[in-house]
C-alpha positions in Angstrom: 0.0 0.0 0.0 1.5 3.3 -1.0 0.6 7.0 -0.8 0.2 9.2 -3.9 3.6 9.8 -5.6 5.5 13.0 -5.1 3.7 16.0 -6.7 0.6 14.0 -7.5 -2.7 14.9 -5.8 -4.9 11.9 -5.1 -8.6 12.6 -5.4 -9.6 9.2 -4.1 -12.5 9.4 -1.7 -12.7 6.5 0.6 -14.6 5.9 3.8 -12.2 5.6 6.7 -12.9 3.3 9.6 -12.5 4.0 13.3 -9.3 2.7 14.8 -9.8 -1.1 15.5 -11.0 -1.4 19.0 -13.5 -3.1 21.2 -16.8 -1.4 21.4 -18.7 -0.7 24.6 -22.3 0.5 25.0 -22.5 3.1 27.7 -25.3 4.9 29.4 -24.9 8.7 29.4 -26.8 11.0 31.7 -29.5 11.4 29.1 -29.6 8.3 26.9 -27.7 5.3 25.7 -24.9 5.8 23.2 -22.3 3.6 21.7 -18.7 4.5 22.4 -15.5 2.8 21.2 -12.2 2.7 22.9 -9.6 3.7 20.3 -6.1 2.1 20.0 -4.5 5.2 21.5 -6.7 4.7 24.6 -4.8 2.4 26.9 -7.2 0.7 29.3 -5.6 -2.7 30.0 -4.6 -3.2 33.6 -1.5 -5.3 32.9 1.2 -5.6 35.6 3.7 -2.9 34.5 5.8 -3.1 37.6 8.9 -4.6 35.8 8.6 -2.0 33.0 8.2 0.8 35.5 11.2 -0.3 37.5 13.3 -0.1 34.4 11.9 3.3 33.6 12.6 4.5 37.1 16.3 3.3 36.9 16.7 5.4 33.7 14.9 8.5 35.1 17.1 8.5 38.2 20.0 9.6 36.0 18.0 12.9 35.4 17.4 13.9 39.0 18.2 17.6 39.1 17.7 18.2 35.3 15.3 21.1 35.0 13.5 19.8 31.9 13.9 16.2 30.8 11.5 16.8 28.0 14.2 18.8 26.2 17.0 16.3 26.9 18.1 13.9 24.1 17.7 10.4 25.4 16.1 7.3 23.8 14.0 4.8 25.6 14.1 1.2 24.6 11.0 0.1 22.6 9.7 -2.2 25.3 9.0 0.8 27.6 6.8 2.5 24.9 3.2 2.2 24.1 2.8 1.3 20.4 1.1 4.7 19.7 2.3 7.8 18.0 2.3 10.8 20.3 0.4 13.0 17.9 -2.4 10.4 17.8 -2.5 9.9 21.5 -2.3 13.6 22.6 -5.5 15.5 21.9 -8.4 17.1 23.8 -11.4 15.5 22.0 -12.0 12.5 24.2 -15.7 13.3 24.2 -16.3 15.5 21.1 -20.1 15.9 21.7 -19.2 18.3 24.6 -17.0 20.3 22.2 -19.7 20.7 19.6 -22.2 21.8 22.3 -20.1 24.9 23.2 -22.1 27.9 22.1 -25.5 26.3 22.3 -26.7 28.4 25.2 -28.0 31.9 24.5 -26.7 32.9 27.9 -23.1 33.9 28.5 -22.8 32.1 31.8 -24.4 29.0 30.1 -21.7 29.1 27.4 -19.0 29.2 30.0 -20.5 26.2 31.8 -20.5 24.5 28.4 -16.8 25.2 28.1 -16.3 23.8 31.6 -18.2 20.6 30.7 -15.9 20.2 27.7 -12.9 20.8 30.0 -13.7 18.0 32.3 -14.0 15.5 29.4 -10.9 16.5 27.5 -8.5 14.2 29.4 -10.9 11.3 29.9 -8.1 8.9 28.7 -6.3 9.5 31.9 -9.4 9.0 34.1 -10.5 5.8 32.4 -7.2 4.4 31.3 -3.6 4.4 32.3 -1.0 7.0 31.4 1.5 5.8 28.8 4.6 6.8 27.0 4.0 7.1 23.3 6.6 7.6 20.6 8.4 11.0 20.5 7.1 13.0 17.5 9.5 13.8 14.8 9.8 17.1 13.0 7.2 17.5 10.3 5.3 14.5 11.4 1.5 15.0 11.4 -1.7 13.3 12.3 -5.3 14.0 11.1 -8.7 12.4 11.9 -12.4 13.0 12.2 -15.0 12.3 14.9 -18.6 11.6 14.0 -20.8 12.5 17.0 -24.4 13.0 17.8 -25.2 16.6 18.8 -27.0 15.4 21.9 -25.3 17.1 24.9 -28.1 18.3 27.2 -28.8 22.1 27.7 -27.2 23.6 30.8 -28.6 27.0 31.4 -31.3 29.1 29.7 -32.6 28.8 26.1 -30.4 26.9 23.7 -30.1 26.5 20.0 -28.6 23.5 18.1 -28.4 24.7 14.5 -26.1 24.1 11.5 -24.2 27.2 10.5 -23.7 25.9 7.0 -27.1 24.4 6.2 -29.4 26.4 8.7 -31.1 23.3 10.0 -31.5 21.8 13.4 -28.6 19.6 14.5 -30.2 18.3 17.7 -29.6 14.5 18.0 -28.1 14.5 14.4 -24.6 13.5 13.4 -22.0 16.2 13.1 -18.4 15.9 12.0 -15.4 17.3 13.9 -12.0 17.4 12.1 -8.6 17.6 13.6 -5.0 18.1 12.4 -1.8 18.4 14.3 1.8 18.8 13.2 5.2 18.7 15.0 6.4 22.2 14.2 9.5 22.2 16.3 11.9 19.6 17.6 14.1 21.6 20.0 12.1 22.5 22.0 9.5 19.8 21.1 6.3 21.7 20.1 3.3 20.6 18.1 0.5 22.8 16.8 -3.2 21.7 16.5 -6.4 22.9 15.0 -9.9 21.5 15.6 -12.8 22.4 13.4 -16.6 21.8 13.4 -17.8 24.1 10.6 -21.4 22.9 10.9 -21.6 24.3 14.4 -19.3 27.2 13.8 -16.8 26.2 16.5 -13.0 25.7 16.3 -10.1 25.3 18.7 -6.3 25.7 18.3 -3.1 25.9 20.3 0.4 24.6 20.8 1.3 21.6 22.8 4.6 21.7 24.7 5.4 20.1 28.0 8.2 20.7 30.5 9.0 17.7 32.8 11.1 17.3 35.9 11.8 14.0 37.7 11.6 14.5 41.4 12.9 11.0 42.4 9.5 9.4 42.8 7.3 11.2 40.3 7.4 13.4 37.2 6.2 17.0 37.5 4.7 18.1 34.2 4.1 21.8 33.5 3.0 23.6 30.3 6.0 24.7 28.2 6.8 28.3 27.4 4.9 28.1 24.1 1.9 26.4 25.5 -0.5 29.2 26.5 -3.6 26.9 26.5 -6.5 25.9 24.3 -8.2 28.8 22.4 -11.8 28.1 21.5 -13.7 30.3 19.0 -17.4 30.4 18.6 -18.2 32.0 15.2 -22.0 32.1 15.9 -21.5 34.1 19.0 -19.8 37.1 17.5 -16.4 35.3 17.5 -16.3 34.8 21.3 -12.9 33.4 22.2 -12.2 31.3 25.3 -8.7 30.7 26.6 -8.2 27.6 28.8 -4.8 27.3 30.5 -3.3 24.1 31.7 -2.5 23.2 35.4 0.6 21.5 36.7 0.2 17.7 36.9 2.2 14.9 38.6 2.8 11.5 37.1 3.3 9.1 40.0 2.8 5.5 41.1 6.2 4.2 39.7 7.2 2.7 43.0 3.9 0.7 43.4 3.9 -0.3 39.7 0.8 1.5 38.6 1.1 4.9 36.9 -1.5 7.6 37.8 -2.0 11.3 37.2 -2.7 13.7 40.0 -3.3 17.5 39.8 -2.9 20.1 42.5 -2.9 23.5 41.0 -5.0 26.4 39.7 -5.9 27.1 36.1 -8.1 29.7 34.4 -10.8 29.9 31.7 -11.5 33.3 30.4 -13.7 35.1 27.8 -12.9 38.8 27.3 -16.0 39.4 25.2 -18.5 38.2 27.9 -16.2 39.3 30.7 -16.6 36.0 32.5 -13.7 34.1 34.1 -13.3 30.8 35.9 -10.7 30.0 38.6 -10.4 26.3 38.8 -8.6 24.8 41.8 -7.5 21.2 41.9 -7.1 20.3 45.6 -3.9 18.9 46.9 -4.1 15.2 47.9 -3.4 13.9 51.4 -0.3 11.8 51.8 -2.4 9.1 53.5 -5.7 7.6 52.3 -7.3 7.2 49.0 -6.8 9.8 46.2 -9.8 12.1 46.2 -9.3 14.1 42.9 -11.4 17.0 44.3 -11.9 20.2 42.4 -13.5 23.6 43.3 -14.2 26.5 41.0 -15.7 30.0 40.9 -17.3 31.6 37.9 -17.4 35.3 38.0 -17.5 38.6 36.1 -14.1 40.3 35.7 -12.4 43.3 34.1 -10.2 42.0 31.3 -8.1 45.2 31.6 -7.6 44.6 35.3 -7.4 40.9 35.7 -5.6 40.4 39.0 -7.5 37.6 40.7 -5.7 34.2 40.9 -7.3 32.6 44.0 -10.9 31.7 44.6 -11.0 33.4 48.0 -10.0 36.7 46.4 -13.1 37.0 44.2 -15.7 39.4 45.7 -19.1 37.8 46.4 -20.9 40.5 44.3 -19.0 39.3 41.2 -19.7 35.6 41.6 -22.1 34.0 39.1 -21.7 30.3 40.0 -19.6 27.8 42.0 -18.5 24.3 41.1 -17.3 21.4 43.1 -16.9 17.7 42.7 -14.4 15.0 41.7 -12.9 15.2 38.2 -12.9 11.4 38.0 -16.6 11.1 39.0 -19.2 13.9 39.0 -19.0 17.7 38.8 -21.8 19.9 40.2 -22.5 23.6 39.8 -24.6 26.0 42.0 -25.8 29.4 40.7 -25.2 32.4 42.9 -28.2 33.0 45.1 -29.4 29.4 44.9 -28.9 26.6 47.4 -29.6 23.8 44.9 -26.8 22.2 42.9 -27.1 20.7 39.5 -25.0 18.0 37.7 -22.7 19.6 35.1 -21.2 16.3 34.1 -21.2 12.7 35.2 -18.0 11.0 34.0 -18.7 7.6 35.4 -20.4 6.1 32.3 -18.1 7.9 29.8 -15.2 6.5 27.8 -13.0 8.1 25.1 -14.7 8.2 21.6 -12.9 6.5 18.7 -11.3 8.5 16.0 -11.9 8.0 12.3 -8.5 7.9 10.7 -7.6 8.0 7.0 -6.8 4.5 5.6 -3.1 3.7 5.8 -2.8 3.6 2.0 -4.0 7.1 1.8 -1.7 8.4 4.5 1.5 10.3 3.6 5.0 8.8 4.5 5.3 11.3 7.4 1.7 10.7 8.7 1.9 9.3 12.2 0.4 5.8 11.8 2.2 5.1 8.6 5.4 6.7 9.7 5.7 4.5 12.8 4.1 1.4 11.3 7.3 -0.7 11.4 8.0 0.1 15.1 4.3 -0.4 16.0 4.1 -3.8 14.3 7.4 -4.9 15.9 6.3 -3.9 19.4 2.9 -5.5 19.0 4.6 -8.8 18.0 7.0 -8.4 20.9 10.1 -8.1 18.6 11.6 -5.4 20.9 15.1 -5.6 19.5 13.8 -5.0 16.0 11.5 -2.2 17.3 14.4 -0.5 19.1 16.5 -0.8 16.0 13.9 0.8 13.7 13.2 3.5 16.3 16.9 4.4 16.5 17.1 4.5 12.7 14.3 7.1 12.6 16.1 9.2 15.3 19.4 9.0 13.4 17.7 10.2 10.2 16.2 13.1 12.0 19.6 14.1 13.4 21.2 13.8 10.0 18.6 16.0 8.3 18.9 18.6 11.1 22.7 18.6 10.5 22.2 19.1 6.8 19.8 22.0 7.3 22.3 23.6 9.7 25.2 23.3 7.2 23.0 24.9 4.5 21.7 27.5 6.9 18.1 26.4 6.2 15.3 27.0 8.6 12.6 24.4 9.0 9.1 25.5 7.9 6.0 23.6 9.0 3.6 22.6 6.2 0.2 23.0 7.7 0.9 25.9 10.1 2.4 29.2 9.3 4.9 29.2 12.2 6.7 26.8 14.5 5.5 28.8 17.4 3.8 32.2 17.9 4.0 34.8 20.7 0.2 34.7 21.3 0.0 30.9 21.5 -2.4 30.7 18.6 -1.2 28.8 15.5 -2.5 29.9 12.1 -3.2 27.4 9.3 -1.4 27.6 5.9 -3.4 27.1 2.7 -2.3 23.4 2.9 -3.6 23.2 6.4 -7.0 24.7 5.4 -7.2 22.2 2.5 -6.3 19.3 4.7 -9.2 20.2 7.1 -11.6 20.7 4.2 -10.6 17.3 2.8 -11.3 15.7 6.2 -14.7 17.3 6.2 -15.4 15.9 2.7 -13.8 12.5 3.6 -11.3 13.2 0.7 -7.9 12.2 2.2 -5.7 12.9 -0.8 -2.7 15.1 -0.2 0.5 15.9 -2.1 3.6 14.4 -0.6 5.8 16.7 1.4 8.5 18.3 -0.6 10.8 18.2 2.5 10.6 15.9 5.5 12.2 16.2 8.9 12.9 12.6 9.4 
């Protein structure tokens, strides 16, 4: 199976299939839906103690290093999950919550819709185990669709579920969400992403970059300098933009042989147009006892030109619109200001990550994630770890050689689907190729020209 030859544009239109996975019927808070667990969602509870002990012995060499994410070191293949990083790392674990952002005619209702999406974006860590996917290579990219029913229940006030493109009701109808991400920088490692649902007039974009420090027993993960959060735009609401910043997280459980993610930090969700802000506080866990995963939040009106509140207790009561509390592994509740009754914002208990619809492997380009890593993936899945490590090291060596060649020629790497490797405002812009790729995804036409230059 081969991709279109260099310079040739394939116009083949083929129906992609969801990533092969077991399918589970789940009951949501409103009805029964069918959800698939994709390949990139790792749910199996194997005994990883031996693997984690090996990883721990490697990481101990980096105690004191300020950012191990920027250090060049290669893990043996047996420690990796057979999944490309760009496929694994995304925020659309439950896309129906994303397409519902903007349904409410009330500004507070729309912020609550954003919060509902926020608590589903990392469902893979709630329902599955954290894993170490392949490190992305420069110029590598991944694209996919999700087909979801527009059935998220209303939260507050009057709502509208309407197609921007066809001006018809979308309630309980299938809508398509398209996604593209590209590794735009290798040092530091940065990827850009863009999510688009033109039918609902909603999009999201941002840069993904992590900084990681090994503390001796856990890994402290913080947003990198170029990661300013997720930026959501609602075209149908006068281009309202929401910025969602990321909290600091800890990856622990190495000593007991079971990885887990804990969060103890504050993050912020803001909309300058509606002048509504959220301070979200993930509570610190006790050293003794079961992990609680508790979270509190306040939603309030703020002055975008004098935004100086960073703690919940600093928000004046007169500015408060609503409060939230709950467990981000279980249920989240909200209470409107002046009311004593709380309502369920989200019940995570029956939810699992939704499967992606990925272009067929024979219509993927050589630098498209699944095809690019196919040899390594097949070797790991067949437990040929020596062969997998060899193939992985060959890829890493090619990337280093090409970087050396660019340096000798004084050439600067240019992303294909995004205009810049990074931007000062944290919001990547699509190139014409990027726009065409998303339009192709919406039309289920996966043909793309081969890259003229590759990073690995």
